[in-house]
N, C-alpha and C positions, 0 to 999 in steps of 0.2 A: 504494500500500500504506500503510495506516494504522499508525503506530508507536504501540504501547501502552506507556505508562510507568506504573509503579506507585510512588507515594510519592516520585518524584524531586523534586517541588516541596515536599515536607514533610520536609526533612532533620532537623528537630527531633524527628521520630518514629523515626528510624532506630535509635538506641540502645535505645529501649524495645521496638521491634519485634524486634530481634535478641535481646534478653534474654528476651522472651516466647517466642520460637521455641525458644531453647535450653532454657528451663525446661520447655516442653511436651514436647520431645524427651526430655529427661532423665526427666521424670515418666512418660512412656509406657514407656520402656525399663525403669525401675525397677519399674513395675507388671507388665509382661508378660514381662520377661526379666531379673530382678534379677542373677543370677549372671553372665550375659553382659555386662551393663552394667558391673558391678564389674571383671570381668576385662579388658574392652576399655579401660575408662577408665584402669586401672592401667598397662596396656601402652602406651597413648598417652602417658601422663605420663612413663613411663620413656624412650620414644623422644625426646620433647621435651627432657627433662633431658639426655640424652646429646648431642643436637644443640646445645643451649646450651653445654655444656661444650666440645665440639669446636670451636665457633665463637667461643669466648671471649666469651660473652654477645652473640652476633651482631655482633661487631666484626671477625671474620675469616671471612667467608663466601666459600667457593669450592667447586668441584666435588670437589677432592681431600679436603676436609674432610667434605662432606655425603654423597657417594656411599656411603662405607663405613658410615654410620650404620645399624645393624641395625634394620630395621623401617620405614625411610622408604619403600622401594619398595612395601611393603604398603599404605601410605596414598596414595602418589602414582602407583603403577603403573610401567609400563615407561617412562613419559614422562621419568623421571629419567635413563634410560640414554643418551639422545641427547647429553648433555653430556659423557659420559665419553670 
């Protein structure tokens, strides 16, 4: 079986590739679903801000702190529940 690798030998391109992908995604959403984009981006920012506060800026990460963060299950699904 042949292993296909994309860009693994061109690590200098990774940052630009990610930035281009994020920009493309954001522009598509802004064009085709602007209200959904704004609503979801604001909700994601709220969840991240809450997680950062609860973990003391990522210095105290544990399941007791992260499991109750309202919205994390929405983004990570039931996979978070195995650690409870």
